[in-house]
GULO-858054 format. One line per field, with one value per residue (C-alpha): x, y negated, z negated; residue number from 1; residue in one letter. Coordinates in Angstrom, 3 decimals. Last residue first. Layout:
X <- [X, ...]
Y <- [Y, ...]
Z <- [Z, ...]
nr <- [NUM, ...]
rest <- [a, ...]
***
This chain:
X <- [-12.753, -10.622, -6.818, -5.895, -2.161, -1.441, -4.899, -7.276, -10.159, -8.127, -4.627, -2.067, 1.415, 0.466, -1.036, -2.611, -1.859, -2.994, 0.516, 1.634, -0.808, 0.533, 4.032, 3.344, 1.135, 3.868, 6.633, 4.734, 3.989, 7.740, 8.525, 5.847, 7.657, 10.836, 8.792, 6.591, 9.835, 11.059, 9.871, 11.301, 14.801, 15.048, 15.462, 15.938, 12.823, 11.351, 8.235, 6.777, 4.157, 1.536, 2.404, 3.154, 4.933, 8.347, 7.930, 8.740, 12.172, 11.151, 11.665, 8.183, 5.644, 3.537, 1.217, -1.472, -3.948, -7.353, -8.498, -10.483, -7.902, -5.165, -6.837, -6.906, -3.313, -2.094, -3.731, -2.025, 1.308, 0.441, -0.239, 3.248, 4.971, 3.600, 6.731, 8.516, 9.688, 7.315, 4.567, 2.507, -0.195, -1.196, -4.454, -5.684, -9.384, -10.152, -9.483, -12.007, -12.030, -15.080, -16.491, -13.178, -14.127, -16.582, -14.985, -12.574, -10.582, -10.373, -7.239, -5.311, -6.227, -7.927, -7.012, -9.274, -8.414, -10.561, -8.090, -8.092, -4.393, -3.053, -5.396, -6.486, -2.948, -1.401, -4.330, -4.264, -0.446, -0.968, -3.586, -1.225, 1.588, -0.875, -1.698, 1.915, 2.797, -0.416, -1.190, -1.344, -3.659, -4.251, -7.071, -7.602, -10.277, -10.604, -7.453, -6.149, -2.796, -2.002, 0.799, 2.021, 2.619, 4.548, 6.865, 7.337, 8.397, 11.070, 12.348, 12.384, 14.859, 17.459, 14.732, 14.548, 18.483, 18.136, 15.501, 17.892, 20.753, 18.626, 17.211, 20.619, 20.929, 17.399, 18.361, 21.543, 19.598, 16.910, 19.528, 21.159, 17.845, 17.356, 20.730, 20.088, 16.824, 13.451, 11.510, 11.066, 13.365, 14.712, 11.050, 10.112, 13.285, 12.572, 8.945, 10.025, 12.755, 10.065, 7.769, 10.484, 11.066, 7.330, 7.125, 10.188, 8.589, 5.230, 7.086, 9.302, 6.127, 2.970, 0.874, 0.128, 3.551, 5.559, 7.452, 10.084, 12.841, 12.578, 13.899, 11.258, 10.940, 10.206, 8.205, 7.826, 6.183, 2.886, 1.255, 4.443, 4.753, 1.188, 1.350, 4.340, 7.740, 9.590, 7.600, 8.080, 6.056, 5.777, 4.303, 3.863, 0.809, 0.242, -3.386, -4.841, -8.287, -7.656, -4.308, -6.145, -8.632, -5.996, -4.149, -7.260, -7.954, -4.472, -5.008, -8.223, -6.763, -3.640, -1.129, 2.018, 2.597, 3.693, 1.335, 1.341, -0.010, 1.227, -0.689, 1.042, -1.449, -1.108, -2.998, -6.020, -8.231, -11.583, -12.706, -15.899, -16.602, -16.075, -12.540, -11.042, -12.955, -10.648, -7.677, -8.158, -7.160, -3.955, -3.554, -1.023, -1.047, 2.512, 4.830, 7.723, 8.808, 5.516, 2.978, 5.165, 5.808, 2.070, 1.231, 3.838, 2.374, -1.078, 0.441, 2.006, -1.517, -2.901, -0.169, -1.040, -4.638, -5.105, -3.193, -3.478, -1.453, -2.532, -0.044, -1.064, 0.273, 2.976, 4.674, 7.760, 8.376, 8.139, 10.781, 12.979, 12.790, 10.475, 11.221, 10.432, 12.902, 15.781, 15.153, 18.258, 17.150, 18.474, 21.118, 22.900, 26.277, 24.781, 22.435, 20.796, 19.311, 22.335, 21.202, 18.130, 15.734, 18.579, 19.308, 15.500, 15.409, 18.807, 17.305, 13.947, 15.032, 14.093, 10.506, 10.510, 11.793, 9.109, 6.319, 7.675, 7.502, 9.626, 12.921, 15.922, 15.570, 12.049, 12.463, 11.301, 14.630, 16.231, 14.639, 16.695, 15.141, 16.607, 13.815, 15.047, 12.620, 11.266, 10.203, 6.645, 5.373, 1.643, -0.604, -4.093, -6.736, -9.367, -8.449, -4.905, -2.206, 0.623, 2.533, 4.436, 7.270, 8.317, 6.499, 3.363, 1.734, -1.107, -1.357, -4.162, -3.865, -6.885, -4.716, -1.014, 0.750, 4.041, 6.683, 9.340, 12.878, 14.304, 13.192, 12.196, 12.603, 11.596, 8.286, 5.697, 7.002, 6.579, 2.939, -0.317, 1.350, 2.116, 5.061, 6.671, 8.940, 11.550, 14.291, 12.190, 10.045, 7.769, 4.610, 3.057, -0.686, -1.956, -5.652, -7.307, -7.879, -5.787, -5.491, -4.003, -4.264, -2.370, -1.281, 0.293, -2.808, -5.118, -8.087, -7.940, -8.376, -6.746, -7.517, -5.584, -7.225, -6.480, -9.857, -11.773, -15.409, -17.875, -18.022, -19.203, -16.077, -14.252, -15.879, -15.011, -11.402, -11.340, -12.690, -10.295, -7.336, -8.627, -8.665, -11.520, -14.082, -17.643, -17.828, -19.754, -16.748, -15.377, -18.644, -18.866, -15.365, -16.144, -19.342, -17.353, -15.824, -18.804, -18.891, -21.703, -20.441, -21.319, -23.552, -25.490, -26.201, -29.842, -30.015, -32.028, -29.337, -26.668, -28.566, -29.227, -25.397, -24.461, -27.019, -25.655, -22.069, -22.330, -19.772, -17.190, -14.656, -10.990, -8.597, -9.627, -8.575, -10.030, -10.646, -12.214, -12.941, -14.798, -17.932, -20.030, -17.352, -14.610, -13.556, -10.161, -10.723, -12.519, -16.346, -17.179, -14.447, -15.694, -15.013, -18.384, -19.641, -18.680, -15.762, -13.672, -9.875, -8.797, -5.458, -5.083, -3.512, -3.045, -1.569, 0.294, 3.070, 0.861, 1.360, -0.907, 1.004, -0.140, -3.511, -3.362, -5.250, -2.013, -0.654, -4.091, -3.888, -0.535, -1.923, -4.240, -7.925, -11.096, -9.974, -9.344, -8.232, -8.913, -7.534, -8.402, -8.708, -6.784, -4.494, -3.941, -4.040, -3.634, -6.016, -4.984, -6.883, -6.775, -9.124, -9.270, -6.643, -4.261, -1.404, 1.162, 0.303, 1.832, 5.086, 3.159, 0.998, 4.165, 5.477, 2.217, 2.266, 5.799, 5.195, 2.079, 3.458, 5.675, 8.410, 8.325, 6.689, 3.503, 2.861, 0.089, -0.025, -2.730, -2.908, -6.039, -5.240]
Y <- [2.702, 0.625, 0.474, -0.779, -1.947, -4.687, -6.428, -7.499, -10.010, -12.597, -11.653, -12.855, -12.469, -13.307, -16.667, -17.370, -20.340, -18.907, -18.921, -17.366, -14.478, -13.920, -14.020, -11.270, -9.065, -8.803, -8.397, -5.422, -4.046, -4.282, -1.912, 0.761, 1.785, 2.835, 5.069, 6.438, 7.356, 9.839, 13.034, 11.776, 10.878, 7.235, 5.066, 1.303, -0.691, -2.838, -5.184, -5.510, -8.009, -7.860, -4.197, -2.541, -5.408, -3.659, 0.130, 1.121, 2.126, 3.749, 2.744, 1.156, -1.210, -2.227, -5.194, -4.909, -7.692, -6.178, -6.877, -3.627, -2.058, -3.242, -1.040, 2.062, 1.354, 1.201, 4.621, 6.181, 4.963, 6.755, 9.872, 9.669, 9.080, 12.011, 14.161, 11.440, 7.894, 6.434, 4.230, 2.590, 0.387, -2.841, -3.832, -7.481, -8.058, -11.588, -10.340, -7.484, -4.163, -3.329, -0.601, 1.238, 1.909, 4.711, 8.048, 6.330, 5.031, 8.278, 9.660, 6.670, 7.671, 4.550, 1.705, -1.243, -4.836, -7.771, -10.760, -11.541, -12.356, -10.480, -7.332, -7.310, -7.231, -4.717, -2.291, -2.395, -1.500, 1.288, 2.922, 2.559, 4.385, 7.062, 7.520, 7.341, 11.009, 12.319, 9.439, 5.659, 2.836, -0.638, -2.609, -6.326, -8.819, -12.556, -13.372, -16.961, -15.780, -13.806, -15.793, -16.377, -12.765, -12.332, -15.178, -13.706, -10.373, -12.051, -13.987, -10.824, -9.004, -8.699, -6.915, -4.223, -3.760, -3.483, -0.746, 1.141, 0.704, 1.986, 4.858, 6.360, 8.860, 10.007, 10.682, 12.596, 14.750, 15.401, 16.344, 18.827, 20.414, 20.800, 22.714, 24.591, 25.827, 25.160, 28.412, 28.571, 27.245, 24.618, 23.495, 23.036, 20.786, 18.821, 18.292, 17.071, 14.812, 13.346, 12.860, 10.704, 8.753, 7.998, 7.020, 4.846, 2.997, 2.562, 1.355, -1.105, -2.756, -2.501, -5.697, -6.838, -8.513, -7.429, -4.368, -3.466, -1.308, 1.281, 4.120, 6.499, 8.867, 12.373, 14.922, 16.603, 15.946, 15.342, 13.574, 11.605, 10.402, 9.548, 7.597, 5.484, 6.132, 5.526, 3.282, 4.302, 7.525, 10.680, 12.947, 16.854, 18.838, 22.570, 23.197, 24.848, 23.415, 20.900, 20.015, 19.197, 17.116, 15.235, 14.496, 13.320, 11.105, 9.608, 8.958, 7.150, 5.072, 3.925, 3.877, 5.340, 1.889, 3.036, 6.014, 9.457, 12.547, 15.811, 19.005, 22.327, 25.018, 28.497, 28.130, 26.896, 24.160, 24.116, 20.445, 19.409, 16.458, 13.725, 14.716, 13.928, 10.657, 8.198, 10.314, 9.698, 12.882, 13.938, 17.370, 20.124, 23.607, 24.983, 24.983, 23.509, 20.836, 19.930, 20.915, 19.093, 16.067, 15.527, 15.915, 13.209, 10.643, 11.346, 10.780, 7.576, 6.484, 7.578, 5.765, 2.558, 2.642, 5.432, 8.576, 12.459, 14.939, 18.574, 21.215, 24.794, 28.197, 27.782, 30.956, 30.473, 27.152, 28.872, 31.403, 28.521, 27.275, 24.207, 21.535, 18.651, 16.538, 18.544, 17.334, 18.068, 17.760, 20.159, 20.541, 23.256, 21.396, 17.870, 18.013, 14.656, 13.780, 12.010, 8.670, 8.802, 6.757, 4.345, 3.931, 3.394, 0.641, -0.922, -1.058, -2.155, -5.234, -7.571, -6.521, -6.990, -10.524, -11.331, -9.942, -11.655, -15.165, -17.936, -16.057, -17.877, -16.045, -14.720, -13.305, -9.894, -8.200, -10.981, -9.410, -6.384, -3.041, 0.049, 0.579, 2.183, 4.579, 3.876, 6.746, 7.644, 10.287, 10.707, 10.464, 12.176, 9.441, 10.907, 8.315, 9.601, 7.771, 5.229, 3.193, -0.094, -2.291, -5.193, -7.915, -5.910, -3.371, -0.866, 1.614, 3.736, 6.829, 8.192, 8.179, 8.084, 5.015, 4.098, 2.818, 0.256, -0.813, -3.244, -6.429, -9.999, -10.683, -7.127, -7.341, -8.692, -6.399, -3.526, -3.461, -3.641, -5.427, -5.225, -7.194, -6.541, -8.736, -8.309, -7.699, -6.360, -3.274, -3.615, -1.542, -0.365, -0.043, 1.464, 1.947, 5.375, 5.369, 2.980, 1.375, -1.767, -3.273, -6.457, -7.608, -10.717, -12.760, -10.409, -12.634, -14.039, -10.431, -9.363, -6.669, -5.366, -3.236, -0.805, 0.674, 3.183, 4.301, 4.987, 2.830, 3.708, 5.498, 2.457, 0.462, 3.001, 3.044, -0.612, -0.821, 1.810, -0.081, -3.381, -1.744, -1.576, -0.302, -1.904, -2.504, -5.417, -7.385, -4.455, -4.120, -7.725, -7.878, -4.829, -6.050, -8.947, -6.620, -5.752, -9.320, -11.704, -14.074, -15.807, -13.055, -14.151, -11.244, -11.166, -7.433, -6.819, -8.818, -6.435, -3.310, -4.833, -5.580, -1.799, -0.523, -2.751, -1.921, 1.787, 1.944, -0.027, -0.801, -1.331, -3.989, -5.511, -8.632, -8.929, -11.598, -11.152, -14.091, -16.320, -15.951, -14.604, -12.161, -13.251, -12.680, -13.291, -13.407, -15.257, -14.873, -18.284, -20.055, -18.556, -15.717, -13.881, -11.407, -7.787, -6.484, -9.616, -9.383, -11.103, -12.446, -12.022, -13.137, -12.223, -13.933, -13.804, -16.341, -19.475, -22.810, -25.223, -28.522, -29.693, -28.329, -25.275, -26.475, -27.231, -23.662, -22.232, -24.048, -22.685, -19.125, -19.624, -20.320, -19.803, -20.981, -19.890, -21.308, -19.747, -21.069, -18.482, -19.044, -19.137, -21.995, -20.726, -17.235, -17.371, -16.606, -16.946, -17.089, -16.357, -16.212, -14.781, -12.137, -10.055, -7.781, -10.344, -12.680, -10.203, -12.182, -15.408, -13.598, -12.715, -16.174, -17.534, -14.962, -15.917, -19.653, -19.316, -16.861, -19.339, -17.086, -15.058, -12.013, -10.630, -10.882, -9.548, -9.444, -8.209, -8.152, -7.531, -5.708]
Z <- [-3.494, -5.684, -6.127, -2.552, -2.830, -0.355, -0.250, 2.430, 2.718, 4.732, 5.631, 3.079, 4.272, 7.959, 7.030, 10.340, 12.654, 15.865, 17.353, 14.060, 14.698, 18.158, 16.757, 14.192, 16.354, 19.118, 16.487, 14.961, 18.469, 19.193, 16.341, 17.205, 20.427, 18.545, 16.278, 19.162, 21.080, 18.338, 20.062, 23.409, 21.905, 22.142, 25.249, 24.152, 24.238, 26.889, 26.809, 30.177, 31.438, 34.180, 34.657, 37.995, 39.465, 39.804, 39.370, 35.722, 34.445, 31.119, 27.568, 27.576, 26.102, 29.038, 28.683, 31.251, 32.427, 33.540, 37.064, 37.398, 39.685, 37.195, 34.457, 36.744, 37.866, 34.315, 33.573, 36.548, 35.245, 31.988, 33.718, 35.711, 32.514, 30.763, 30.735, 28.963, 29.300, 26.824, 28.168, 25.400, 27.162, 25.718, 27.401, 27.983, 28.309, 29.934, 33.529, 32.925, 31.206, 29.141, 31.364, 30.914, 27.437, 28.491, 29.490, 31.889, 28.968, 27.203, 28.918, 27.414, 23.941, 22.600, 20.243, 19.511, 18.926, 17.705, 17.137, 13.299, 13.691, 10.569, 10.307, 13.877, 15.376, 13.033, 13.177, 17.094, 17.019, 14.422, 16.757, 19.607, 17.628, 16.829, 20.456, 21.852, 20.985, 22.810, 25.228, 24.423, 24.622, 22.758, 24.009, 23.264, 22.488, 21.976, 24.008, 23.329, 21.913, 25.165, 26.340, 22.804, 22.434, 25.643, 24.687, 21.322, 22.716, 24.920, 21.758, 19.696, 21.864, 18.827, 16.968, 19.616, 19.454, 15.749, 16.038, 18.292, 15.926, 12.936, 15.355, 16.384, 13.452, 14.242, 17.834, 16.936, 14.437, 17.167, 19.684, 17.193, 16.440, 20.115, 20.264, 16.943, 18.472, 16.934, 16.218, 12.437, 9.716, 12.208, 12.858, 9.341, 8.679, 11.970, 11.055, 7.625, 9.117, 11.528, 8.576, 6.825, 10.014, 10.426, 6.732, 7.339, 10.173, 8.315, 5.200, 7.196, 8.637, 6.634, 6.655, 3.136, 2.884, -0.355, 0.640, -1.938, -0.495, 2.193, -0.040, 1.647, -1.257, 0.019, -1.959, -5.188, -8.549, -6.752, -9.653, -10.454, -6.888, -6.648, -9.889, -8.957, -10.651, -7.364, -4.974, -1.299, -1.117, 0.888, -1.562, -1.823, -2.194, -2.810, -3.193, -6.339, -6.244, -9.125, -7.443, -4.307, -5.929, -7.761, -4.558, -2.792, -5.725, -5.452, -1.664, -2.350, -5.106, -3.313, -6.102, -4.610, -3.131, 0.314, 0.443, 2.218, 0.572, 2.409, 2.060, 2.999, 3.834, 2.795, -0.449, 1.597, 0.218, 2.009, 1.933, -0.115, 2.423, -0.206, -1.110, 2.286, 3.456, 1.678, 2.436, 6.070, 7.995, 9.626, 11.606, 11.753, 13.369, 13.035, 16.117, 14.127, 16.567, 18.558, 15.874, 13.187, 15.527, 16.378, 12.702, 11.696, 14.261, 12.731, 9.357, 10.340, 11.303, 8.032, 6.249, 8.291, 7.081, 4.539, 3.978, 4.195, 6.176, 6.493, 7.540, 8.390, 8.139, 5.718, 4.447, 6.372, 4.699, 1.327, 2.473, 3.570, 0.070, -0.937, -3.499, -1.314, -3.113, -1.647, 1.991, 3.951, 7.593, 10.470, 12.943, 10.648, 10.163, 11.037, 8.171, 8.131, 4.647, 3.087, 4.302, 6.641, 4.358, 3.765, 7.497, 8.147, 5.611, 6.863, 10.542, 9.130, 7.188, 10.110, 9.895, 6.134, 6.299, 9.039, 6.875, 3.890, 5.254, 6.847, 5.928, 4.388, 1.099, 0.635, -2.794, -4.051, -3.474, -5.641, -8.843, -8.402, -8.317, -9.926, -12.588, -15.676, -17.767, -21.141, -23.452, -24.028, -26.600, -26.865, -29.987, -29.677, -30.106, -27.660, -25.078, -25.245, -27.138, -26.842, -29.294, -28.675, -29.766, -32.041, -29.952, -30.180, -27.807, -28.225, -25.428, -24.098, -21.771, -19.785, -16.590, -17.339, -18.432, -16.679, -19.115, -18.129, -18.817, -16.217, -17.964, -17.384, -13.706, -12.825, -14.686, -12.139, -9.518, -11.771, -10.935, -12.998, -15.774, -19.416, -21.207, -24.652, -26.636, -29.312, -26.536, -23.647, -22.820, -19.808, -19.927, -16.576, -15.842, -12.616, -11.675, -11.806, -15.395, -17.459, -20.961, -22.454, -25.884, -26.877, -30.230, -31.912, -31.700, -33.802, -34.610, -31.083, -29.705, -26.671, -24.057, -21.102, -18.472, -15.614, -14.700, -12.704, -12.996, -15.734, -18.931, -22.404, -23.593, -22.596, -25.281, -28.061, -26.894, -26.811, -30.368, -31.530, -30.289, -31.721, -35.086, -37.647, -35.246, -35.610, -31.726, -30.418, -29.331, -27.428, -25.644, -24.894, -23.375, -21.376, -19.754, -18.202, -15.739, -13.526, -12.493, -11.936, -14.659, -18.038, -19.473, -22.729, -25.068, -25.843, -26.678, -23.486, -21.569, -22.923, -21.960, -18.445, -18.207, -19.185, -16.540, -13.806, -14.911, -14.302, -11.610, -13.555, -10.848, -10.770, -12.258, -15.448, -17.596, -20.982, -23.638, -27.144, -29.390, -27.148, -29.183, -26.230, -25.242, -22.795, -19.170, -17.872, -14.915, -12.093, -11.681, -13.227, -11.223, -8.010, -5.540, -4.986, -7.523, -7.900, -5.805, -5.537, -5.514, -8.721, -9.874, -13.768, -16.800, -20.415, -23.304, -26.718, -27.791, -27.318, -25.510, -23.506, -23.820, -20.370, -19.442, -17.124, -13.891, -11.849, -12.489, -11.662, -8.233, -7.580, -8.499, -5.574, -5.419, -7.526, -10.845, -14.504, -17.858, -21.136, -24.403, -27.218, -30.913, -34.088, -33.070, -29.509, -28.216, -24.405, -21.450, -17.819, -14.446, -10.810, -7.874, -4.360, -4.382, -2.169, -3.437, -2.217, -5.177, -7.669, -8.212, -8.715, -11.213, -13.153, -12.954, -14.263, -17.228, -18.018, -18.007, -20.179, -22.780, -24.759, -26.293, -29.344, -28.009, -26.524, -22.725, -20.298, -16.505, -14.301, -10.495, -8.300, -4.937]
nr <- [605, 604, 603, 602, 601, 600, 599, 598, 597, 596, 595, 594, 593, 592, 591, 590, 589, 588, 587, 586, 585, 584, 583, 582, 581, 580, 579, 578, 577, 576, 575, 574, 573, 572, 571, 570, 569, 568, 567, 566, 565, 564, 563, 562, 561, 560, 559, 558, 557, 556, 555, 554, 553, 552, 551, 550, 549, 548, 547, 546, 545, 544, 543, 542, 541, 540, 539, 538, 537, 536, 535, 534, 533, 532, 531, 530, 529, 528, 527, 526, 525, 524, 523, 522, 521, 520, 519, 518, 517, 516, 515, 514, 513, 512, 511, 510, 509, 508, 507, 506, 505, 504, 503, 502, 501, 500, 499, 498, 497, 496, 495, 494, 493, 492, 491, 490, 489, 488, 487, 486, 485, 484, 483, 482, 481, 480, 479, 478, 477, 476, 475, 474, 473, 472, 471, 470, 469, 468, 467, 466, 465, 464, 463, 462, 461, 460, 459, 458, 457, 456, 455, 454, 453, 452, 451, 450, 449, 448, 447, 446, 445, 444, 443, 442, 441, 440, 439, 438, 437, 436, 435, 434, 433, 432, 431, 430, 429, 428, 427, 426, 425, 424, 423, 422, 421, 420, 419, 418, 417, 416, 415, 414, 413, 412, 411, 410, 409, 408, 407, 406, 405, 404, 403, 402, 401, 400, 399, 398, 397, 396, 395, 394, 393, 392, 391, 390, 389, 388, 387, 386, 385, 384, 383, 382, 381, 380, 379, 378, 377, 376, 375, 374, 373, 372, 371, 370, 369, 368, 367, 366, 365, 364, 363, 362, 361, 360, 359, 358, 357, 356, 355, 354, 353, 352, 351, 350, 349, 348, 347, 346, 345, 344, 343, 342, 341, 340, 339, 338, 337, 336, 335, 334, 333, 332, 331, 330, 329, 328, 327, 326, 325, 324, 323, 322, 321, 320, 319, 318, 317, 316, 315, 314, 313, 312, 311, 310, 309, 308, 307, 306, 305, 304, 303, 302, 301, 300, 299, 298, 297, 296, 295, 294, 293, 292, 291, 290, 289, 288, 287, 286, 285, 284, 283, 282, 281, 280, 279, 278, 277, 276, 275, 274, 273, 272, 271, 270, 269, 268, 267, 266, 265, 264, 263, 262, 261, 260, 259, 258, 257, 256, 255, 254, 253, 252, 251, 250, 249, 248, 247, 246, 245, 244, 243, 242, 241, 240, 239, 238, 237, 236, 235, 234, 233, 232, 231, 230, 229, 228, 227, 226, 225, 224, 223, 222, 221, 220, 219, 218, 217, 216, 215, 214, 213, 212, 211, 210, 209, 208, 207, 206, 205, 204, 203, 202, 201, 200, 199, 198, 197, 196, 195, 194, 193, 192, 191, 190, 189, 188, 187, 186, 185, 184, 183, 182, 181, 180, 179, 178, 177, 176, 175, 174, 173, 172, 171, 170, 169, 168, 167, 166, 165, 164, 163, 162, 161, 160, 159, 158, 157, 156, 155, 154, 153, 152, 151, 150, 149, 148, 147, 146, 145, 144, 143, 142, 141, 140, 139, 138, 137, 136, 135, 134, 133, 132, 131, 130, 129, 128, 127, 126, 125, 124, 123, 122, 121, 120, 119, 118, 117, 116, 115, 114, 113, 112, 111, 110, 109, 108, 107, 106, 105, 104, 103, 102, 101, 100, 99, 98, 97, 96, 95, 94, 93, 92, 91, 90, 89, 88, 87, 86, 85, 84, 83, 82, 81, 80, 79, 78, 77, 76, 75, 74, 73, 72, 71, 70, 69, 68, 67, 66, 65, 64, 63, 62, 61, 60, 59, 58, 57, 56, 55, 54, 53, 52, 51, 50, 49, 48, 47, 46, 45, 44, 43, 42, 41, 40, 39, 38, 37, 36, 35, 34, 33, 32, 31, 30, 29, 28, 27, 26, 25, 24, 23, 22, 21, 20, 19, 18, 17, 16, 15, 14, 13, 12, 11, 10, 9, 8, 7, 6, 5, 4, 3, 2, 1]
rest <- [e, v, t, v, s, k, a, l, n, r, p, r, d, v, d, r, g, l, a, h, a, l, h, y, a, f, l, q, l, p, v, s, l, a, i, p, a, l, s, d, h, a, k, p, v, r, i, v, d, t, a, l, g, a, p, l, e, a, d, t, v, a, i, v, p, g, g, r, a, k, i, e, e, i, t, a, t, n, k, a, l, l, e, d, d, p, v, l, v, v, t, p, m, e, p, d, i, l, a, l, p, g, h, k, l, e, s, a, q, y, a, e, a, h, v, y, s, i, e, k, l, k, q, a, g, e, r, a, a, p, w, g, r, v, r, g, v, f, f, m, h, e, a, r, a, y, k, r, a, v, a, e, i, e, q, e, g, a, l, i, q, a, i, q, h, p, l, r, a, l, g, t, v, l, r, r, g, e, t, i, s, l, d, r, v, r, g, l, d, l, a, l, m, a, l, a, v, a, m, t, t, f, s, k, t, a, a, v, s, v, e, p, g, a, h, l, f, i, g, h, g, c, e, r, a, i, t, s, g, v, a, n, v, v, g, i, v, h, g, g, k, r, k, l, e, q, v, a, a, l, t, d, l, t, e, g, s, q, s, i, a, v, y, l, t, d, p, d, v, v, p, n, r, y, r, f, e, s, a, p, e, a, d, a, p, i, r, a, l, e, e, i, l, q, a, g, l, q, g, a, y, y, a, s, g, c, g, l, l, k, v, r, r, i, r, q, y, d, q, p, t, l, g, v, g, d, l, r, a, s, s, f, r, h, d, l, r, g, r, l, c, r, d, v, a, e, p, q, e, r, m, e, k, y, m, f, d, p, h, d, g, l, e, y, e, a, s, a, v, d, i, s, t, p, s, r, t, t, a, r, a, d, m, t, s, t, r, y, g, d, a, t, v, t, a, i, e, d, d, d, l, y, i, v, q, q, t, f, r, v, l, a, t, v, d, s, a, v, l, m, e, q, e, g, v, g, l, v, v, p, s, g, r, r, a, a, v, l, e, g, p, r, d, a, d, m, v, i, v, g, y, t, g, e, v, q, a, l, a, e, r, v, a, d, e, l, t, t, a, s, s, r, a, v, l, h, a, l, v, e, s, d, t, d, s, a, l, p, v, n, d, a, v, l, r, a, r, l, r, d, s, n, e, f, v, g, n, h, v, i, a, i, r, s, a, a, d, v, h, p, h, a, n, r, d, s, p, e, g, h, t, a, w, r, t, h, a, i, g, t, a, g, a, t, g, e, p, v, a, k, r, l, d, g, v, r, g, a, t, k, v, v, r, l, g, g, d, v, a, v, a, v, g, a, s, d, y, g, r, y, e, l, r, h, l, g, e, l, l, l, p, v, a, d, r, p, g, v, y, g, v, i, g, c, m]
***
């Protein structure tokens, strides 16, 4: 959510800023704006709407070598021109862009109003521009430092001063800020996505760190003015990976990339000799594994559901008690942190604020936490220090597809590795290694059957409500399937454990309520068949997603997948649910890459 971009250098800043914002559109936003230093003052243009609307609104001939830009996801104040960023002080000398939330903004706004400072927006962010402008500090860096000392909450900010047109000041606390180092130019952004077209050399700021950048370079320090040393690192991401190519949208592109993404996730990590997984990045020895008495997995949204799937696998394969919990709730319930528990933080972006806060709380209490993260160099990856990188490649669409699948695969490898150190036999380990190695091909087979899945999806496009149900291994996959459908199609969907239907939800079954039932060909096949019969007896349409041979006519519609290893079946069963949601959403005319009210990387609470 919210994207920020800044530029200082010899080139015209406006085209670079607009291109950077375009690259950040996937994060989710409702308005956009740009500010550039022009003729001793600031030129600010902002609009409620898309970056394309902003591009049209910028007056022809607007040029300046220093500027900042922003895409806003509303937290305080409705989406509108006046609430869009950048915000300026009363004299239009200071301009700021801000990601995050100032939790004490009401008090700060009241103080400014009492001092007769005119406020031009309803946002929490605007106060920072006025606080910087009111500072008596002799440098912009110190003025920003003094202003940020008065705010409470989270921020990733860039500040510019019309009186210092060749300089930007950036700072972060809980919301990412990345510096891009170019040839006689510097960039600042909230995500490397905005930088990859211009540079491959980046610097990630840490929490409570501030940076002053000019065309000639940068300096960094802590918020209490102690100098820090930051050297650029290279990012191994090509700009073309963020392009659509021949695909209609990013969600479709990323679904089609799943066989290659899973193959990359597995590459070099399957140990055929010992029928195990080789996870060197976890940083744990077999002796460390033996001391683990519980595993707790933390994530938000799809990462949480992947964690549920991983917990099932860990208990099943390693016989260690394991459970998953929303990271957004974890730190608020004052959790007991056990030194014999392995904590696993799961995040595609590596910047999810709730998950990052859980990691920091765990570290403060002495917990051992590893990350399962897609973005190399991200804050959660750096905070954890050890873990498993997904190597799924950039994921632009808000809806998680290849990241969910690779999260599940990574957690399956962790379960296998833990199991082989403990009670899992070499024979069963060999079956799992073989099953994992086959997954890329099996996913490709599922994608090849897209037309049949599309036909089923279009058949149910007029449904207003749907159930998704599964048992044990299938339950997390059902939850992820329901999440996909509601977030991109806006069709109300709920997931239930199949055994819970008769304890209440069955009352809602009627001919207008379709139910998607996950039916793996495992020891619970008969139980799942009985669930379908219960639904049919009440007139409910049933869509069975299965790798089993079901009796003819049992389900209204059947989506078939290749037979996977029993423990891995939920991963295979999840892929057709993505295609089902995608094509149903398209049938309803939805913008699947930019679902309303949602953002890709959630960096506020």
